[in-house]
C-alpha positions in Angstrom: 4.2 -17.9 14.2 1.6 -18.5 11.6 2.0 -15.2 9.9 2.0 -15.6 6.1 5.2 -14.7 4.3 5.4 -11.3 2.6 8.5 -10.0 1.0 8.4 -6.6 2.7 7.2 -7.7 6.2 10.3 -9.7 7.1 10.3 -12.1 10.0 8.4 -11.9 13.3 10.7 -11.4 16.2 10.4 -13.9 19.0 9.9 -11.2 21.6 6.8 -9.1 21.7 6.5 -5.5 22.8 4.2 -4.1 25.4 0.5 -5.0 25.2 1.2 -8.2 23.3 2.5 -6.2 20.3 3.7 -8.4 17.4 7.0 -7.0 16.0 8.5 -7.8 12.6 11.9 -7.0 11.3 12.8 -6.8 7.6 14.8 -5.0 5.0 13.8 -2.9 2.0 16.2 -2.8 -0.9 16.6 0.0 -3.4 16.8 -2.4 -6.3 13.4 -3.9 -5.5 11.3 -3.0 -8.5 8.5 -1.6 -6.4 10.9 0.8 -4.7 13.0 1.5 -7.8 9.8 2.4 -9.8 8.5 4.8 -7.2 10.5 8.0 -7.0 9.7 11.4 -5.5 12.0 14.3 -6.3 14.2 11.6 -7.9 14.6 9.8 -4.6 13.4 6.1 -4.2 10.6 6.1 -1.7 8.8 3.1 -0.3 5.3 3.3 -1.7 2.4 3.6 0.6 0.9 0.4 -0.8 3.9 -1.5 0.6 2.9 -0.4 4.2 -0.7 -1.3 3.6 0.4 -4.8 2.3 2.4 -5.3 5.4 -0.5 -4.4 7.6 -2.9 -6.7 5.9 -0.4 -9.6 6.0 0.5 -9.1 9.6 -3.1 -8.9 10.7 -4.3 -11.9 8.6 -3.7 -14.3 11.5 -5.8 -12.2 13.9 -8.6 -10.9 11.7 -10.7 -13.0 9.3 -11.0 -11.5 5.9 -12.3 -9.2 4.6 -10.3 -6.5 6.5 -10.7 -2.7 6.6 -7.9 -0.2 6.8 -8.7 3.1 8.5 -7.0 6.1 10.1 -3.9 5.6 8.0 -1.4 8.4 8.3 1.8 8.9 6.4 4.0 10.7 8.8 7.1 10.9 6.7 8.5 9.4 3.5 10.7 6.3 3.9 13.6 6.9 1.5 15.4 3.8 0.3 18.6 5.1 -1.4 20.4 2.1 0.3 19.2 -1.0 2.0 17.1 0.0 5.0 16.1 -2.1 8.0 12.5 -1.7 9.0 10.4 -2.6 12.0 6.7 -3.2 11.7 4.4 -3.6 14.7 0.9 -4.7 15.2 -0.8 -4.0 18.5 -4.2 -5.6 19.3 -6.8 -3.2 20.7 -10.1 -5.0 21.0 -11.3 -6.3 17.6 -8.9 -4.0 15.8 -5.1 -3.8 15.5 -3.0 -0.6 15.4 -0.1 -0.9 12.9 3.1 1.1 12.7 6.0 1.2 10.3 9.3 2.4 11.6 13.0 2.1 11.4 15.1 0.7 14.3 16.6 3.4 16.6 14.3 6.1 15.2 11.5 7.5 17.4 9.2 8.9 14.7 7.3 6.3 12.7 6.8 6.5 9.0 3.2 5.4 8.9 0.5 4.4 11.4 -3.1 3.1 11.0 -5.7 0.6 12.0 -6.7 -2.8 10.6 -10.1 -4.2 11.6 -12.7 -6.7 10.4 -14.8 -5.2 7.6 -18.5 -4.8 8.3 -20.4 -7.3 6.2 -23.1 -5.9 4.0 -26.4 -7.7 3.8 -26.4 -7.3 0.0 -23.5 -6.5 -2.2 -23.4 -2.9 -3.6 -23.9 -2.9 -7.3 -22.0 -0.2 -9.2 -23.3 0.7 -12.6 -20.0 1.5 -14.5 -21.8 2.4 -17.7 -23.9 5.1 -15.8 -20.7 6.5 -14.3 -18.9 6.5 -17.6 -21.9 8.4 -19.2 -21.4 11.2 -16.6 -17.7 11.5 -17.4 -17.3 13.0 -20.9 -13.8 14.5 -20.5 -11.0 12.0 -21.2 -7.4 12.4 -20.2 -4.7 10.2 -21.7 -2.3 8.2 -19.6 0.5 10.1 -21.2 -1.0 13.4 -19.9 -1.5 11.9 -16.4 2.0 10.5 -16.1 3.4 13.7 -17.6 1.7 15.7 -14.9 3.1 13.4 -12.2 6.6 13.8 -13.7 6.3 17.6 -13.7 5.2 17.4 -10.0 8.3 15.4 -9.2 6.7 12.0 -8.9 8.3 9.4 -11.2 6.4 6.2 -11.7 8.3 3.4 -13.5 6.8 0.6 -15.6 5.5 -1.4 -12.6 3.3 1.6 -11.5 2.1 2.6 -15.0 -1.3 0.8 -14.8 -3.6 3.6 -15.9 -4.8 3.1 -19.4 -7.4 5.8 -19.4 -9.3 8.3 -17.2 -12.5 10.2 -17.8 -14.2 12.6 -15.5 -17.2 14.8 -15.1 -18.4 17.3 -12.6 -18.6 14.9 -9.6 -17.2 11.6 -10.7 -14.3 10.0 -12.5 -13.7 6.6 -13.9 -10.5 4.9 -15.0 -9.3 1.8 -16.6 -6.4 -0.1 -15.0 -4.3 -2.7 -16.8 -1.6 -5.1 -15.4 1.9 -3.6 -15.6 4.0 -4.6 -18.6 6.8 -5.8 -16.3 6.7 -8.6 -13.7 6.5 -7.5 -10.1 7.2 -11.0 -8.8 4.8 -13.5 -7.3 1.5 -11.6 -7.4 -0.1 -14.1 -5.1 1.8 -12.5 -2.2 0.1 -9.2 -2.8 -3.4 -8.1 -1.9 -3.3 -4.5 -3.2 -0.5 -4.1 -5.7 
């Protein structure tokens, strides 16, 4: 298989499922920084971005970039208190592919969605960040934001603390993101995180 390597995707199984479904088998470890730094109610939960990364990587051999993710549904959280085996499948359906993240021997998937070719724009959209910032007079510090997440039971460790500042107005918000202060590994493997 020509599928590019991704640390969360695992290996493609030699058999395919019904409808020429590509099936991948991998493991998620609780000591992986991306999992350890993403806790909900003090439980390590596989972040949603991990599933999206797997979908983009699995689809890369079938869809030329850029790709579009749509109809993504998070059906249940994937707790990773101990090493978990996962199964990821990609089912072609015309020009798009339906993806699903599950666990062997469990019927209910954890996430499901669609990857398809992005529609090319005739001209790139230009976003005037200064104009948006001018409409966002109220600033919130990153300490306030992460404090609110903590009070809500969502604990983000250092690899997820990328917000430097956020400002908002009546209808818009703008934020500044910075690279995490800790290494998350070989960033060339990631498209989103």
